[in-house]
C-alpha positions as CSV (number, residue, x, y, z in Angstrom):
1,M,-6.4,-2.9,-10.9
2,K,-7.2,-0.5,-8.0
3,A,-5.2,0.0,-4.9
4,L,-6.2,1.8,-1.6
5,I,-3.3,2.7,0.6
6,I,-4.0,3.1,4.3
7,G,-1.4,5.3,5.6
8,A,0.0,8.3,4.1
9,G,3.6,8.2,5.6
10,A,6.8,7.9,3.8
11,V,6.1,4.3,2.6
12,G,2.5,5.0,1.7
13,V,3.3,8.0,-0.3
14,A,6.0,6.3,-2.3
15,I,4.1,3.3,-3.0
16,A,1.1,5.6,-4.2
17,A,3.3,7.7,-6.5
18,S,4.7,4.3,-7.9
19,V,1.7,2.5,-8.6
20,S,-0.5,5.4,-9.8
21,N,2.2,5.9,-12.6
22,E,1.7,2.2,-13.6
23,N,-1.9,2.4,-14.8
24,M,-3.2,1.3,-11.2
25,E,-6.1,3.5,-9.9
26,T,-4.9,4.9,-6.7
27,A,-6.4,6.2,-3.4
28,L,-5.0,6.9,0.0
29,V,-6.6,7.0,3.4
30,A,-5.1,10.3,5.1
31,R,-5.9,12.8,7.6
32,G,-5.4,16.5,8.3
33,R,-2.6,18.5,6.8
34,T,-1.3,15.4,4.8
35,A,-4.8,14.9,3.3
36,D,-5.0,18.7,2.5
37,Y,-1.6,18.6,0.9
38,I,-2.2,15.6,-1.3
39,E,-5.6,16.9,-2.5
40,Q,-4.0,20.0,-3.7
41,N,-0.5,18.7,-4.9
42,G,-0.6,15.1,-5.4
43,V,2.1,12.6,-4.5
44,K,6.0,12.4,-5.2
45,R,8.6,9.9,-4.9
46,T,12.2,11.1,-5.1
47,G,15.6,9.5,-4.3
48,I,17.8,6.8,-5.5
49,F,15.2,5.3,-8.0
50,G,14.5,8.8,-9.5
51,V,11.5,11.1,-9.5
52,M,7.9,9.7,-10.0
53,S,4.9,11.8,-9.3
54,A,1.1,11.7,-9.6
55,P,-1.0,14.8,-9.7
56,A,-3.8,15.5,-7.3
57,D,-6.5,14.5,-9.9
58,K,-4.7,11.1,-10.2
59,V,-4.6,10.1,-6.6
60,R,-7.9,10.1,-4.6
61,V,-7.8,11.0,-1.0
62,Y,-10.3,9.6,1.6
63,R,-10.5,11.2,5.0
64,D,-13.0,8.6,6.5
65,Y,-13.7,5.1,5.6
66,G,-17.4,5.8,5.2
67,Q,-16.4,8.1,2.3
68,I,-15.2,4.8,0.3
69,K,-18.0,3.6,-2.0
70,E,-16.1,1.4,-4.4
71,A,-14.2,-1.9,-3.9
72,Y,-10.3,-2.2,-4.3
73,D,-8.2,-5.0,-5.5
74,Y,-5.4,-4.2,-3.1
75,V,-5.7,-2.7,0.3
76,I,-2.3,-1.8,1.3
77,I,-1.6,-1.2,5.0
78,S,1.2,1.0,5.3
79,A,0.5,2.6,8.8
80,K,2.3,2.1,12.1
81,T,1.5,-1.2,13.9
82,L,-0.3,0.6,16.7
83,A,-3.0,1.5,14.2
84,N,-3.6,-2.0,13.0
85,S,-6.6,-2.6,15.5
86,E,-8.3,0.6,14.5
87,I,-7.7,-0.1,10.8
88,A,-8.9,-3.7,11.0
89,D,-12.1,-2.5,12.8
90,N,-12.7,0.1,10.0
91,L,-12.3,-2.4,7.4
92,E,-14.6,-4.8,9.1
93,K,-17.2,-2.1,9.3
94,N,-16.8,-1.0,5.6
95,R,-16.2,-4.6,4.0
96,G,-17.3,-3.3,0.6
97,I,-13.9,-1.6,0.3
98,I,-12.2,-4.9,-0.5
99,A,-13.2,-6.5,-3.8
100,D,-14.5,-10.1,-3.6
101,D,-11.2,-11.2,-4.9
102,G,-9.2,-8.3,-3.4
103,H,-6.4,-8.9,-1.0
104,I,-5.0,-7.2,2.1
105,Q,-1.3,-6.2,1.9
106,N,0.2,-5.9,5.4
107,G,3.6,-5.7,6.9
108,W,5.5,-8.5,8.8
109,G,4.2,-10.3,12.0
110,N,1.2,-8.1,12.8
111,D,-1.6,-9.5,10.7
112,D,-3.4,-11.6,13.4
113,K,-6.5,-9.1,13.4
114,Y,-6.8,-9.2,9.7
115,T,-6.5,-12.9,9.3
116,E,-9.2,-13.3,12.1
117,L,-11.5,-10.9,10.3
118,F,-10.9,-11.6,6.5
119,G,-9.1,-15.2,6.4
120,K,-5.6,-16.2,5.9
121,D,-6.3,-16.4,2.1
122,K,-6.9,-12.7,1.8
123,V,-4.0,-11.4,3.8
124,Y,-0.6,-11.2,2.1
125,N,2.6,-9.8,3.4
126,A,5.5,-7.7,2.4
127,R,9.1,-7.6,3.2
128,I,10.6,-4.1,2.6
129,I,14.3,-3.4,3.3
130,T,14.1,0.1,1.7
131,G,14.5,3.3,3.5
132,F,11.8,5.9,3.0
133,E,11.8,9.4,4.3
134,K,9.2,12.0,4.3
135,E,10.3,15.3,2.7
136,N,6.7,16.9,3.0
137,P,3.2,15.7,3.5
138,G,3.1,14.4,-0.2
139,T,6.8,13.6,-1.0
140,S,8.7,10.5,0.1
141,K,12.4,10.0,-0.7
142,V,13.8,6.6,-1.1
143,T,17.2,6.8,0.7
144,V,18.6,3.3,0.7
145,H,17.6,0.0,-0.8
146,T,19.1,-3.4,0.2
147,A,16.7,-6.1,-1.7
148,P,13.8,-6.2,-3.6
149,I,10.4,-5.7,-1.9
150,L,8.9,-9.1,-1.6
151,L,5.1,-9.7,-1.6
152,G,3.6,-13.2,-0.7
153,S,1.6,-15.3,1.6
154,L,2.9,-16.5,4.9
155,F,0.1,-19.2,4.9
156,G,1.0,-21.0,1.8
157,F,-1.8,-19.5,-0.5
158,D,-1.0,-18.9,-4.2
159,N,0.8,-15.6,-4.7
160,E,0.0,-15.1,-8.4
161,C,-2.7,-12.5,-7.1
162,M,0.2,-10.4,-5.9
163,K,2.0,-10.4,-9.3
164,P,0.1,-7.2,-10.8
165,L,1.0,-5.2,-7.6
166,A,4.7,-6.5,-7.6
167,D,5.1,-5.6,-11.1
168,A,3.6,-2.1,-10.8
169,I,6.1,-1.3,-8.1
170,N,8.9,-2.8,-9.9
171,A,8.0,-1.1,-13.2
172,S,8.1,2.3,-11.4
173,G,11.7,1.7,-10.6
174,I,11.7,0.0,-7.2
175,P,12.7,-3.6,-7.4
176,S,9.7,-5.8,-6.3
177,E,8.8,-9.4,-6.8
178,V,6.6,-12.0,-5.6
179,S,8.0,-14.8,-3.4
180,D,6.8,-18.2,-2.6
181,T,9.2,-18.3,0.4
182,I,8.7,-14.8,1.8
183,E,8.9,-16.4,5.4
184,E,12.4,-17.3,4.9
185,A,13.4,-13.8,3.8
């Protein structure tokens, strides 16, 4: 499985470190100093679930969507809500980034642009009640955790496709699971 994480903030870096260590080919869309740092040092997750790191040669960094020439099974949006329109436009211009059976993973309540462009059957959501703190451009510290990360469809679609992603995050030490009732969480 392959995961492209858009947004190399505290959540994106932690998820990249987590899934890359669970045999998931991982790439990040990052900019400037963060991209430079990750290209040289890789990514690392520290904190209450222990240390997990991936060296620079294990995590690919893209500075521009046009550089991405392969399709990803999961496109994980971990950027701030204000960036959603720009991200969706870039994904629309570069549709080949998302595998034919790939899925977009987005946060809560800001998926309108993604569902409009890609369909409700391709957009899944996450509920994260976990605190992440950026220690440096490539290191994220998990500071608090209240409940498992939940992945699922808000539109009633089969969630089985999210199981490999949830399993990878869970196996890395951060509790995660698929939920058929994510809207109730």
